[in-house]
C-alpha angles and dihedrals in degrees: 000000000000119000132203092207111128094204092083120108115269119184113236115181093196090068091065129080124234090281097252121126131202091269097044123059119221119266093257090057092055090051093050100044112016122186115257114242090229090066092062120106102252101156115151095211131144095320090058093049093049088051090050090052092051090048090053089047092049099046103032115019097039096050092048090051088055093047093049096041111127112250096219093058094063125289093203088065092051093051100041109029104029094061091044099065095052090047093053092042093048091049096050093043092049091054093045092048095050098045120085125205 
């Protein structure tokens, strides 16, 4: 299965540049002039308050709903399904709140 044809791809590292693009500086530039953490966008804003509201819902309102759930309606629903909704909402909101466009 070996071929003596020279037209096959051969990896040559010298053909590639240092890996930096126009948007990203090279590694050496980051070491010489690093960005100060104070220049990062760390605004709490609306996304933070929405996340706080979802945390309050997930850790206070949802457990109270489970505690006060009527026994004759279905306790299995209260123990399995009621905690699932806040967990999914909290996970998706946390990802949304921490990503920046």
